[in-house]
N, C-alpha and C positions, 0 to 999 in steps of 0.2 A: 461300066457303071456311071450313071449320070449323077452329078452333085449339084448342089444348090447355087444358083446365081439369082439372088433375090433383088438385086438392083436397088431401086428406091424403097422397096418394102423393107430392106435391111439397113436403111440409113445410107444407101449408096455404096454398099460393100458387096464384094463377091468372095466367097470362100470356095476354092476349088483346087484340084491337083495342079501343080506347076506344069507348064508346057515349054517346049523348046524356045519359043519366042519370048518367054518371060525372063530369060537370062539377064538382060540389062536392068529390068525393074528389080529382080531378085537381088542382084549385086548392089544396086543403089540402096535398097532397103536396109541392108546390113552396113554398107559403107558410109551412109549418111547419118548414122546415129551419133548423138553427142556422147561425151565420156559417160561412163556408168553413173547412174543417179542413186543406186542402192545396191545391195549385195545380190539382188535377183536380176540385175540388169547387166548384160554383157557389154553394152555400149557399142561404139563403132568398131569396125574391124577392117583389116586390110583384106580386100577381096581380089587381089591379084591372082589368086589360085583358081578363081571361078572361070576357067576357060570353057569353051563350048564342049570339049571332050570331058572335062570333069562334070559339067552339068548333065551331059548325056548319061554318064554313069550314075549320077544321083537320081535322075528320073527313072532309069531302069531299075535301080534298087527299090525305089518307092513303089514302082509298079508291081514288082515281085512280092513285096511285103503286103500290098493290098490284095493281090491275087491269092496269096496264101492266108488271107484273113488274119494276118498278124498285126499290122499297123496301117493306118491311113493318115497321111500327112498332107495338109492343105495349106496353100498360101492365101493370105488375105489381101485383097486389092481394093483400092477405091475405084468405083465405076467410072467416074468422069475422066480421070487422067491415067488410070492403070498403075498408079503408085502402089508399091508393095509396102503395107503398113504392119505386117506381122504374119503369124502363122498359127495353126492349131493342129492338134492330132487326136486321133482316137486309136487306142491300143486295146486289142482283144485280150482280156484277162482269162476268160473261160467261157466256152459255149455250152454244149450239152444241156444239162438241167439248170445251169446257172444263168447263162446268157448275159454276161456283163463285161463292161469295158471301162477303161479310165480315159478321161479327157485331159488335155493340156492346152495351153494357149500362151502366146507371147506377143506383145505389141511392141514394135520398135519405139524407143523412147521419144523421138520427135512427135509422136502421135498420141502420147499419153493424155488423159484427161478429156477425151472426146467421146467416150462411151464405146470405143472400138472393141475393147476386151469383152464387154457385156454382149455386144452384138456377135462377136466371134463365138463366144460360148453358146449363145442362142442357136447359131447355125450348126454348131457341133451337136447340140441336143437334137435338132431336127434330123440331121444326117444319121446320128446314132440310133434314134428311135424309128424313124420312118423308112430309111433306106437300108441300114445295116441290121435292123430288127433286134436290137438289144433290149432286154427287159430293164436293165439297171446300168446307170452310168455313175462313175465315181470320179472325184477330184481329190488329189492329195496336196495339201497346202501347208507350208511352213507356218509355225505358230506366230511368227513375227511378220506375216505378209498380209496386212489388212486390205490392200487393194484387191488381191486375188480372192480373198474371202467375200468381199463385196460383190465381185463378179458372179460367183456361184450362187450366192443368196438371192441376187436379183433374177437369177434364172431358175428359181424354184428348188434348189438343192437344200438339203438339211444336214446339219452336223450330226454325224453318227458316233464318232469316238476320236480319241487321240491314240495313235499307234506309237508306242514307245520304241525308240531306237530303230526307226523304220527306214531311214535313208542315210547312206554314207555321203557326207558332205565335208569337204576339206579335212578328211582323215578322221572324222568323228561321226558316230551314229547319232542322228538327231530325230526328234519326235516330229510327227506330222498329224494334222487333223484330217480326218476322212469325211468328206461330204458326199452325199448320194442323192440321186433322183431316180425314181422308178417310173417306167412307162406304164401309165394307167390303162392305156389301150392295148397293151400287149396280150395276145391270145384272144382278142375280141373280134377276130375276123381277118 
């Protein structure tokens, strides 16, 4: 399956599955982060475990998950220098008569404030609707995460509800807002 490489049309970013040759950029993307800036930020991490063998296993698992239509994970790279700036995912929630998935995105903290999260989400929407043929995409966002809310709102998502006790975080069930966007062209040809 081909995925989007929009280059300059996407602000100079490409969102695609990782490849073997991406290991140095992948490890640097995680390793070069500053300390966490908020509770949603994992910050920098020791990437000594990211050996070629480990990376091969990761790529194989991601390929199986995509082949099984379970989950699609993409790395976000800058076009000019190939720097890994984050990642995004689309996870199938239900096919058959529902045809919906959830999206998620993370931008490494050195790249915050540049619009990369908004562009990543836009590319996830294109892939989810145009290539994976979902009718509905959802994003689940913590109540105290205004940056993530701004990303989905800029991409045409609407707040649907607050799900009470929806996700287990730090040993407590917490609420999340559910944002959604329907594919208006779905079933039109």
